[in-house]
C-alpha positions in Angstrom: 21.4 -82.5 75.0 21.9 -79.0 76.3 19.4 -76.1 76.3 16.9 -76.3 73.4 14.2 -74.1 71.9 12.0 -77.1 71.6 9.3 -77.7 74.2 9.9 -80.6 76.6 7.0 -82.6 75.2 8.4 -82.4 71.6 12.0 -83.0 72.7 11.0 -86.1 74.7 9.3 -87.7 71.7 11.8 -86.8 69.0 13.5 -89.9 67.6 17.3 -89.6 67.3 18.2 -93.1 66.1 17.9 -95.0 62.8 14.6 -96.2 61.4 15.3 -99.6 59.8 12.6 -102.1 59.0 10.0 -100.4 61.2 12.2 -100.2 64.3 14.1 -97.3 65.9 17.6 -98.5 66.7 21.1 -97.2 67.2 23.8 -97.3 64.7 25.5 -100.6 64.3 28.8 -98.9 65.5 27.1 -97.1 68.3 28.5 -93.8 66.9 26.6 -90.5 67.1 27.0 -87.0 65.7 25.9 -83.6 67.1 23.0 -81.5 65.7 23.3 -77.9 66.7 21.2 -74.8 66.8 22.8 -72.3 64.4 21.4 -69.4 66.3 23.2 -70.3 69.5 25.8 -72.9 68.4 24.6 -75.2 71.2 24.1 -78.9 70.7 20.4 -79.9 70.4 20.8 -83.7 70.2 23.2 -86.4 69.5 21.9 -88.4 66.6 22.8 -92.0 65.6 25.5 -92.0 63.0 24.6 -94.6 60.4 27.3 -96.8 58.9 27.5 -98.4 55.5 26.2 -101.6 57.1 23.2 -99.7 58.4 22.5 -98.4 54.9 22.5 -101.9 53.5 20.2 -103.1 56.2 17.8 -100.3 55.3 17.9 -101.4 51.6 17.3 -105.0 52.8 14.1 -103.8 54.4 13.0 -101.7 51.4 13.7 -104.7 49.1 11.9 -107.1 51.4 8.7 -105.0 51.6 8.8 -103.8 48.0 6.3 -106.3 46.7 3.8 -105.8 49.5 3.8 -102.0 48.9 3.7 -102.4 45.2 0.6 -104.7 45.5 -1.1 -102.4 47.9 -4.1 -100.8 46.2 -3.9 -97.2 45.0 -6.6 -96.3 47.5 -4.6 -97.8 50.3 -1.5 -95.7 49.3 -3.8 -92.7 49.1 -5.3 -93.3 52.5 -1.8 -93.7 54.1 -0.7 -90.4 52.6 -3.8 -88.7 53.7 -3.3 -89.8 57.2 0.2 -88.4 57.1 -1.1 -85.1 55.8 -3.7 -84.9 58.6 -1.0 -85.7 61.2 1.4 -83.1 59.8 -1.4 -80.5 59.9 -2.4 -81.4 63.4 1.2 -81.3 64.6 2.2 -78.3 62.5 3.5 -76.2 65.5 5.7 -79.1 66.7 7.2 -79.6 63.2 7.8 -75.8 62.8 9.6 -75.7 66.1 11.9 -78.5 65.1 12.7 -76.8 61.8 13.5 -73.5 63.5 15.6 -75.3 66.1 17.9 -77.2 63.7 17.7 -74.9 60.7 17.5 -71.5 62.3 14.8 -69.9 60.1 12.2 -67.7 61.8 9.1 -69.5 63.1 6.9 -67.8 60.6 9.0 -69.2 57.8 9.0 -72.6 59.4 5.2 -72.6 59.7 5.0 -71.7 56.0 7.3 -74.6 55.2 5.0 -77.0 57.1 2.0 -75.8 55.1 4.0 -76.1 51.8 5.5 -79.4 52.6 2.3 -81.0 53.8 0.7 -79.9 50.5 3.0 -82.3 48.7 1.6 -85.2 50.8 -2.0 -84.1 50.1 -1.4 -83.6 46.4 0.2 -87.1 46.0 -2.5 -88.7 48.2 -4.9 -87.5 45.5 -2.6 -88.5 42.6 -2.0 -92.1 43.9 -5.4 -93.1 42.5 -4.9 -91.4 39.1 -1.9 -93.2 37.6 -2.8 -93.2 33.9 -2.7 -96.2 31.5 -3.7 -96.9 27.9 -5.6 -99.6 26.0 -6.2 -99.2 22.2 -6.4 -101.2 19.0 -3.2 -101.1 17.1 -3.4 -98.7 14.2 -2.4 -101.5 11.8 -5.2 -103.7 13.2 -4.9 -107.3 14.3 -3.9 -106.5 17.9 -4.3 -104.5 21.0 -1.8 -102.2 22.6 -1.8 -101.9 26.4 0.5 -99.5 28.3 0.6 -99.4 32.0 2.8 -97.8 34.7 4.3 -99.6 37.7 6.6 -98.5 40.5 10.3 -98.5 39.5 11.4 -100.1 42.8 13.3 -99.3 45.9 14.4 -95.7 46.0 17.2 -93.8 47.7 16.2 -90.3 48.6 18.9 -87.8 49.6 17.6 -84.6 51.0 19.2 -81.2 51.7 19.4 -79.3 54.9 17.7 -76.0 54.0 14.0 -77.2 53.8 14.1 -80.3 56.0 10.3 -80.9 55.7 9.4 -79.7 52.2 12.4 -81.4 50.5 11.5 -84.6 52.3 7.8 -84.7 51.5 8.5 -83.6 47.9 10.4 -86.9 47.5 8.7 -89.4 49.8 5.1 -88.5 48.9 5.4 -89.3 45.1 7.6 -92.3 45.9 5.0 -93.8 48.2 2.1 -92.8 46.0 3.8 -94.7 43.1 4.3 -97.8 45.2 8.1 -97.5 45.8 9.7 -98.4 49.1 12.3 -95.9 50.2 15.6 -95.3 52.1 16.0 -91.7 53.2 19.4 -90.2 53.8 18.7 -86.8 55.5 21.2 -84.0 55.6 23.7 -84.2 58.4 23.0 -80.6 59.6 19.2 -81.0 59.9 18.1 -84.7 60.4 15.7 -84.0 63.2 12.7 -83.0 61.1 13.1 -86.1 58.9 13.2 -88.4 61.9 10.1 -86.8 63.4 8.1 -87.1 60.2 9.4 -90.6 59.6 7.7 -91.7 62.8 4.4 -90.1 61.6 4.7 -92.1 58.3 5.6 -95.3 60.2 2.5 -94.9 62.4 0.3 -94.4 59.4 1.7 -97.5 57.6 1.3 -99.7 60.7 -2.3 -98.4 61.3 -3.2 -99.7 57.8 -1.6 -103.1 58.6 1.4 -102.5 56.5 5.1 -103.0 57.3 6.9 -100.0 58.9 9.9 -100.9 56.8 8.4 -99.4 53.7 10.1 -96.2 54.8 13.6 -96.3 56.3 15.8 -93.5 57.5 19.6 -93.5 57.9 21.1 -90.3 59.2 24.9 -90.2 58.9 27.9 -87.9 59.0 29.5 -90.0 56.2 27.2 -89.6 53.3 29.5 -91.0 50.6 30.4 -94.1 52.6 26.8 -94.9 53.3 25.3 -94.2 49.8 28.2 -95.7 47.8 27.3 -99.4 48.6 23.6 -98.6 48.0 24.2 -97.1 44.5 26.3 -100.2 43.7 23.5 -102.6 44.8 21.3 -103.9 42.0 18.3 -104.0 44.2 18.2 -100.2 44.2 16.3 -98.8 41.2 15.9 -95.1 41.8 18.0 -92.2 43.1 16.6 -88.7 44.0 19.0 -86.1 45.1 18.7 -82.4 46.0 22.0 -80.5 46.6 25.0 -79.0 44.9 25.9 -79.6 41.3 29.3 -81.1 42.0 27.9 -83.7 44.3 25.1 -84.4 41.8 27.6 -85.1 39.1 29.4 -87.5 41.3 26.2 -89.3 42.2 25.2 -89.6 38.5 28.6 -91.2 37.8 27.9 -93.7 40.6 24.3 -94.3 39.4 25.4 -95.0 35.9 26.8 -98.4 36.8 23.3 -99.7 37.7 21.5 -97.5 35.1 19.4 -96.1 37.9 16.4 -93.9 37.2 17.6 -90.5 38.6 16.2 -87.2 39.7 18.6 -84.4 40.3 17.6 -81.0 41.7 21.0 -79.2 41.8 22.4 -75.7 42.0 21.0 -72.4 40.8 22.1 -68.9 40.0 18.8 -67.2 39.5 18.6 -63.9 37.7 16.0 -61.3 38.9 15.4 -59.0 35.9 13.8 -55.6 36.5 12.9 -53.8 33.3 12.4 -50.0 32.8 8.6 -50.3 32.8 8.4 -52.4 36.0 6.3 -51.6 39.0 9.2 -51.0 41.3 7.2 -51.4 44.5 6.0 -54.8 43.3 9.5 -55.6 42.1 11.0 -54.9 45.5 8.3 -56.9 47.3 9.0 -59.8 44.9 12.7 -59.4 45.4 12.4 -59.8 49.2 10.4 -63.0 48.7 12.7 -64.4 46.1 15.9 -63.4 47.9 15.4 -63.6 51.7 13.5 -66.8 52.5 15.8 -68.8 54.8 18.3 -66.0 54.8 18.9 -66.5 51.1 19.9 -70.1 51.6 17.7 -71.7 48.9 18.5 -72.9 45.4 15.7 -70.8 44.0 16.8 -67.6 45.7 17.4 -64.6 43.4 21.1 -64.5 43.1 21.7 -61.7 40.6 19.6 -58.5 40.4 19.8 -57.4 36.8 18.2 -54.0 36.6 17.6 -51.7 33.6 19.9 -48.7 33.8 17.0 -46.3 33.7 15.6 -47.5 37.0 18.7 -49.0 38.7 19.3 -46.2 41.2 15.6 -46.0 42.2 15.3 -49.8 42.5 18.5 -50.1 44.5 17.4 -47.3 46.9 14.1 -49.1 47.6 15.7 -52.5 47.9 18.3 -51.1 50.4 15.5 -49.6 52.5 13.7 -52.9 52.5 16.9 -54.7 53.6 17.5 -52.1 56.3 14.0 -52.9 57.8 14.8 -56.6 58.3 15.4 -57.8 61.8 18.3 -60.3 62.3 18.2 -62.7 65.2 17.2 -66.2 66.5 14.2 -67.6 64.7 12.3 -68.1 68.0 12.3 -64.4 68.9 9.3 -62.3 68.0 9.8 -59.8 65.2 12.8 -61.5 63.7 12.7 -61.8 59.9 16.2 -63.1 59.2 17.7 -66.0 61.0 21.3 -67.4 61.0 23.2 -69.1 58.3 23.5 -72.8 58.8 27.1 -73.0 60.0 30.3 -71.0 60.5 31.7 -72.1 57.2 28.7 -70.6 55.4 29.3 -67.2 57.1 33.0 -67.3 56.1 32.0 -68.2 52.5 29.5 -65.4 52.1 31.8 -62.8 53.6 34.6 -63.9 51.3 32.3 -63.4 48.3 31.2 -60.0 49.5 34.7 -58.8 50.2 35.9 -60.0 46.8 33.1 -58.0 45.1 34.1 -54.9 47.1 37.7 -55.4 46.1 36.6 -55.5 42.5 34.8 -52.1 42.8 31.3 -52.9 44.2 29.7 -50.6 46.7 28.1 -51.8 49.9 24.7 -50.1 50.3 23.9 -51.9 53.5 25.3 -54.8 55.5 28.5 -56.4 54.3 29.6 -58.1 57.5 28.9 -60.6 60.2 27.7 -59.2 63.5 29.6 -60.0 66.7 28.2 -62.5 69.2 27.0 -66.1 69.2 25.3 -67.7 66.2 26.1 -67.9 62.5 24.6 -64.6 61.4 25.4 -62.4 58.4 23.8 -59.0 57.9 21.4 -58.6 54.9 23.6 -57.0 52.2 22.9 -55.0 49.1 25.7 -54.3 46.7 25.6 -52.0 43.6 28.2 -51.0 41.0 29.0 -54.7 40.8 31.2 -55.9 37.9 29.5 -58.6 35.8 32.4 -61.0 36.3 32.4 -60.8 40.1 32.1 -64.1 41.9 29.0 -62.8 43.6 27.4 -62.7 40.1 28.9 -65.7 38.4 28.5 -68.2 41.3 25.6 -69.2 43.5 25.8 -67.3 46.9 23.9 -69.1 49.7 23.2 -66.2 51.9 21.5 -62.8 52.3 23.4 -60.9 49.6 21.8 -59.0 46.7 24.2 -57.8 44.0 22.8 -55.2 41.6 24.1 -55.2 38.0 22.7 -52.9 35.3 21.8 -53.7 31.7 20.8 -51.7 28.7 18.7 -53.4 26.0 16.4 -56.4 26.4 18.9 -58.5 24.5 21.6 -57.4 26.9 19.5 -58.4 29.9 18.5 -61.7 28.5 22.1 -62.5 27.5 23.3 -61.6 31.0 20.6 -63.7 32.6 21.5 -66.7 30.5 25.3 -66.4 31.0 25.6 -69.1 33.5 25.8 -72.9 33.5 22.8 -73.1 35.7 19.1 -72.9 34.7 16.9 -73.6 37.7 14.7 -70.5 38.0 14.5 -66.9 36.7 12.4 -63.9 37.7 11.4 -60.9 35.7 9.3 -57.8 36.3 7.8 -55.9 33.4 4.4 -54.5 32.4 4.9 -55.3 28.8 3.0 -58.5 27.8 5.0 -59.0 24.6 8.2 -58.8 26.5 6.9 -61.2 29.2 6.1 -63.7 26.4 9.5 -63.3 24.9 11.1 -63.8 28.3 9.1 -67.0 28.8 10.6 -68.4 25.6 14.1 -66.9 25.9 15.2 -67.4 29.5 17.1 -70.6 30.0 15.4 -71.8 33.2 13.1 -74.7 34.1 10.9 -72.3 36.1 10.1 -68.6 35.3 8.3 -66.2 37.6 6.8 -63.2 35.8 5.9 -60.4 38.2 6.2 -62.7 41.2 9.0 -63.8 43.5 7.6 -67.2 44.4 7.1 -70.0 41.9 7.1 -73.2 44.0 3.8 -75.1 44.1 3.1 -78.8 45.0 0.9 -79.2 41.9 3.6 -77.7 39.5 6.7 -79.3 38.1 9.9 -78.1 40.0 13.2 -78.5 38.3 15.9 -77.0 36.1 17.8 -77.0 32.9 21.5 -77.2 32.1 23.7 -77.9 35.2 20.7 -77.4 37.5 19.5 -80.9 37.2 17.4 -83.7 35.6 13.8 -84.6 36.1 11.0 -82.8 38.0 9.5 -82.8 41.5 5.9 -81.8 42.1 2.9 -82.0 39.9 2.0 -85.0 37.7 5.7 -85.0 36.5 6.9 -85.7 40.0 4.9 -89.0 40.1 6.3 -90.0 36.7 9.8 -90.0 38.3 8.9 -93.1 40.3 7.1 -95.0 37.6 8.3 -97.1 34.7 6.3 -97.6 31.5 5.5 -101.1 30.3 4.0 -101.8 26.8 2.1 -105.1 26.2 1.3 -106.1 22.7 -1.7 -108.5 22.6 
């Protein structure tokens, strides 16, 4: 480990090995991989590099303890999760520091992620004791129908790098609430938050007299090699994945052999519609929230700003001024509002998309390049006069780039918003109630924000349509993803 933004106390107690069957242990091969600070490009820690054999051992533990956790009372599961919520809240500053260190986002954003991520744990602690069932007389008479829900079984949870706490708790909290044991495969780029939180969960389980092996964590630099044998193992009964659509498709193919219950939260290409009657100040404020969290590196980030031609120039001027006011730098520095991209390849990808748009006729209103110096930074960028068929419009851009495209009629705006294979989230600003109701019915997205740039909530179903995924996370629907329905005729 070299220089680190983490305090010595946090760094000294941060696990960097595998958690298998309640014990922290090195990889079976002894291999490690580096986790770096994207702001400085310096190595933070060397983390144990799990092997396929380690993954199978983790599933062994999940399978061994599945019945114990399944038979634990709903109140016990609830109490364990409540203890985890209390610990996350108590150690919020430590967790936020880890997120900023490995992910790069400003500390204010990391603190907000801790609050948001912990809320999933609290929500599912409350839902653990509310799994519904049904008992009724058969309509034909002569018998009783009983329907009950039970845990689907051991689950493999594959989390992304961009929200290392929230994407973890959004999966493990409902899984544990439902009574499923789990194997977590965290993202190679940001495994430290997962490892830190896993120890909090392990301690809560052990404190209640339960096996630590109910939760297992296998970081690895070879995701396909580790997850492949697990998906082929008949003991695994559930897969939850957050990441790109191409990887999701591949995982679905692998999961088909075992007919696994699957949840897929995949890519997005979110439209942000601004109609002629919109409150432009509110629209710009919402745009900054929808676009710039984690430097635009989020699947729900506004990716295409579709603005009515009557207000396009005014909106773009205001958006450009808001982007110019942003402060780029390491997330640990006071006043910084935009951190780095996650790695050098991300900077190269974003710059290529921007230059392609410029070559096609787009105008750079601000930004448009990577600053010199250390770290994987890219300047917040606003583009206008963007052709509708530009890659920056048609494909998801994971970075701080806001392309503005104009539209005429409502039908034109809706058609443009829906002209993508993705359907995760859409945003729209209008003061017309009738239009808002039409948009809520016409936009092809699993989540729609009307006059707001933030839709995520632990108590609401998160997920998309079309190529943006299957299933939902959050809310009552998130618990259903880890339960199976059993009908008994008596």
